[in-house]
N, C-alpha and C positions, 0 to 999 in steps of 0.2 A: 297047426294054425287054424283058428276058427274062420268060418266063411266070412264073417263081418270084417275081420282083419284083412283077409285077402282082398276083399272089395275096396276097402278104404285105402289100403296101401297101393292098390292099383291106381286109384284116383290121384293120390299123392304123387306117385311115380310119374304119371302123365303130366302133372303140373310142373314138377321138377324138370322133366325131360324137355318140355316146351320152353322152360325158362332158360335152359342151358343150350338149347339147339340154336340153329341159325334163324329161328322165327323172330328173334329180337322183339319180344312182347313189350309194349309200352306199359307205363305205370298203371294206367287205368285198367288194362286188360289183366295184368297181374293181380290187381286188387280184386277184380271181378272173379277171377279163377279162385282166389283165396277165399272170397266170400262164399262161393258155391261149395267149396270143400268144407267150410265150417258149417253151412247149412245142412249139407249131406251128413256130416258128422252128427250134428245134433238131431237130425231126423232119424238116423239109424240107432243112435243111442237111446232115443225115446222109445224105440220099439224093442231093442235087444236088452237094454239096461233099464229095468224098471223095478220099483218097489211099491208093494201094495200097502205098506204100513204107514207111508207118508205121502203128502201131496208133492208131486215132482213138477208141477206146472201151475202157473197162477191163472186166475180167470181171464187175464189178457194175454195168455199163451206165452209168458216168459218162463224159461226154465228155472227151477229151484234145485240147486246143486246139493246133492247128498252123496255120501259114500254108496257106491253101487249104481250110480246114474251116469258114469262116464268112464271111458277107457283112457287112462293116463298115457299109455304108450302111443296110441294113435294121435291123441290131441297134442302131445308134445311134438310129435313129428310134423304135424301141420304147422304149428306156430314157429318151429325152428327155422322154417324157410323164410319167415317174415323179418328176422333180425330186429325184433321189438325190444324196447327199453321200457322198464316200469319204474317210474318215480314213486318213492314211498316216503311219506312225511310222518314225522313223530315229534312230539313236544315233550320236553323234559325240563320243567322249571322247578326251582326250589328243591325240596327233598325228593322230588320224583326222578332225580338223576340216579338214584339208587337202583332203579329198575333197568337202566340202560344196558348193563352187561348181559343180563339174562335175555333181554329182548334181542339184542344184536347177535349174541352167540347162538341162540336158538333159531333165529331167522336164517343165519347162514347155514344151518343144518337142514332147514325145511322149506324155506320161502323162495319160490321161483329158482330153484337150483338148476344151473345150466343156462339161465337166461340173463340178459343184462338188467341189472338193478342199480338204481342210484338212490340212496338214502339221503333225505334232507332232514337234518336234526336241528330243531329250534330249541335253544336253552339260554338261560341267563347265567350259566356257569360253564363256559367251554372248557375250563380246566378240569372239570369233573368227568368229562367224556372218557370212557375206558379205551384202552388200546386193544381192539378186537380185530383178529386176523380175518380179512375179508377174502371171499373166494374170487376166482377169475371173473373179470367183467362186473364186479360188484364194487361200488364206490360209495364214500360217505363224505358229505359236505355239512359242516357245522356252521350254523348261523346264530349269531348272538341276538337275543331279544330282550327288552326290558323286563325286570321283575314285576310281579303284580301281587296285590295284597289280598285279592279274593280269588278263590279257585273258580268261581263262576265266571269271572272276567277272563281268566286264562282260557276257559272252555269256549266262551263266545267269541273271543278275539281270533281264534283259529281261522274262522271263515274269512276274515279280512286278509290275514297273512297268506292263506292258501290262494285266494283270488289274485293277489299281487305276485306271488311266486310263479303261477301259471302264466300270467300276463308278461312278466318281465324276464323270465329265465327258461321256462320249460318248452316253449313253442318248437324249438329246434333240438331239444335234448331228450324228449321222451314221447312215447305213444300213449301210454296209460299212466294213471296215477291212483295210488291207494293211500288213504289217510287213516292212520292207526293210532290207537292209544299206546302209551309206553308201559303202563303197568300191567303188562301182558307177557305171555311166553308161548312160543310155538312148540307143539308136541307132535305134529304130523304134517304131511304134505299140504302146502298151499301153493298151487301152481296155476297154469294157464287156463284150467277149467273155470277159474274165477273171473277171467277177463270178459268184459262186455262194454257196451256203449255207456250204460249207467247202472251201477251195481249197488244194491242195498243188502245188508245182513240182517236177518231176522233175529230180534232180541231173544236171548235164551230164556228169559223169564216168561215170555208171551207166545212162544211158537205153537203151543197147543191150548192157549187160553181163548175164551170167547171174546168178541170185540168189546163188549161193555166193560171188560176188565182193563182194557188198554189205558195207559196213563197219558193220553193226549192232553194238550192244553185245552181246557174247557171254558175259559173266560173269553167272551166275544171281544173284549177290549184289546187282546193280544193279536198280533199278526199271525201267530202260530195256532190260532183257534181252529179246532176241528169239532163240529157239531156231534152230538150223540147220534149214533146210527150211521155215521160215516166212517170210512177208514178201511183199509184192506189188511195190512199187517202192521205190527209195531216194530220199527227198525231201531237198531242200536246206533248211537252216534259215535261209538268207539271204533267203527270200521265201515268205510264206504269208499267207492272209487268209480272208475270208468275212464272214458276218453278224456283228453284235456279239454276239449270244447265243452262237453257236457258237465264235467266237474266244475269248470270255470263258471258256467251258468248257474249251477247249484250254489256254489259258494257266493257268488255275487248277489243272487236273489236272497239267500239267507242273511247275508251281511246287511242288505238293505232293510229287510224286515226286522232284524234285531235293532238296527238304529232307529226305526220308527217306534219300536216298543220303548227304547231308552228315552226318546223324546216325549213319550206319553207316560213315563214313569212306571212302566210295567216290565216285569221279568218273567218270561215263560217258565212254566213249572220245572221243565228239565232242560232249560237253557237252549243251546244250539241243537240238542237232540229233538226238542219239540219242533223247532223250525225245520229240521231235516224231515221229520215225519210229515209236516204240512207240505213240504215241497214234493216228496214222494207220492203224496195223495193226488196231486194234480199233474205230476210229471212221472209217469210210471216207470220204475226201473226196467231195464231190458233183460236183467238177470238178477235173481235173488240167491244169496248164499244161506244155507241152512245154519243153525246154531253150532254146527261143527266148526264154523269159521269165526265164532266168538262165543265161547262158553264163559260161564260166570265164575266157576271155581272147579278146578280139576277134581276136587273131591266129590262133587255132585255127580249124579248118574241118571241116565234116562235110557230105557230100553230101545228107543228109536234113534238115539244118537250113538251110532256104532263106533265112531272115532272122534276124538277131540283134537282138532288141528291147531287151535289157537284159543287161549283162554286168558281171562283176567287172573291175576294172582291174588292170593289173600293178603290183606293189608289192613291197617288201622287207619281209617280215614281221618280221625281226629288228630292223629299224629303227623300225617304227611300233608294234609291240606292246610293252607296258611291261615284260614279264618274260622276254623272249627274248634 
């Protein structure tokens, strides 16, 4: 066993020992010890696990998660002590229900394996939800929502639905939430290394592109407007997450900004993704996930992307989207 494993497991053992001993640690002290363990973990991994071919930290010192920048054994052990639950939302309206089987089956193979997961599936066709065998402590709740005529409306309406879900149901049900597109498939581990207070995923088309290439909303009339020369990264709208509190604030803010645009008869260039990028510009994510966590097409390749964990699947947009 390597020295770093010995040291980190020593700290973990000390935390578990104190928790199980007669010390009767209160909730705040347990939380503090857990936080210290996580800070120590990320501190040591930033030293011992490094890659010189990619940026692994942002200018505001948030970690960027790539293959080779974390130790799955250690970080799983740390989080197992917390008994956490990850809520995961997915929307499948109209012909997008065809993607559900691959999404759910691949998620059960790779997504937070060994941890509590609760999927919340929003669809206009509950009868089309496939019967997929879920792992232990994995649950699926299906919620019916109205059909919509424009895929842009489906996209932008997600923020309102997510805001209300967190407010009305998740406060006592989950610790973290991820919001994922359904026309996707998992190909590798997506685990607790992805958890953080506020998590954005770098868009696979722009992770190595100069900022002037980013497709931000450039019209000042839109609430999603980002001026030329501003911006840090270009984030995908197909995957984001974090703590319930932080994601609630994100969805509420984006929903409000979208409503202002609607009242002014303007629609951001990439809909809720444009508003998400504006939000992340002024509310920096505490953790970024590399394009490993949302690739564009499994057939694409890049020397710096050593593993594809999660990817959009190839599809004919004109065939599956209602108004194309």
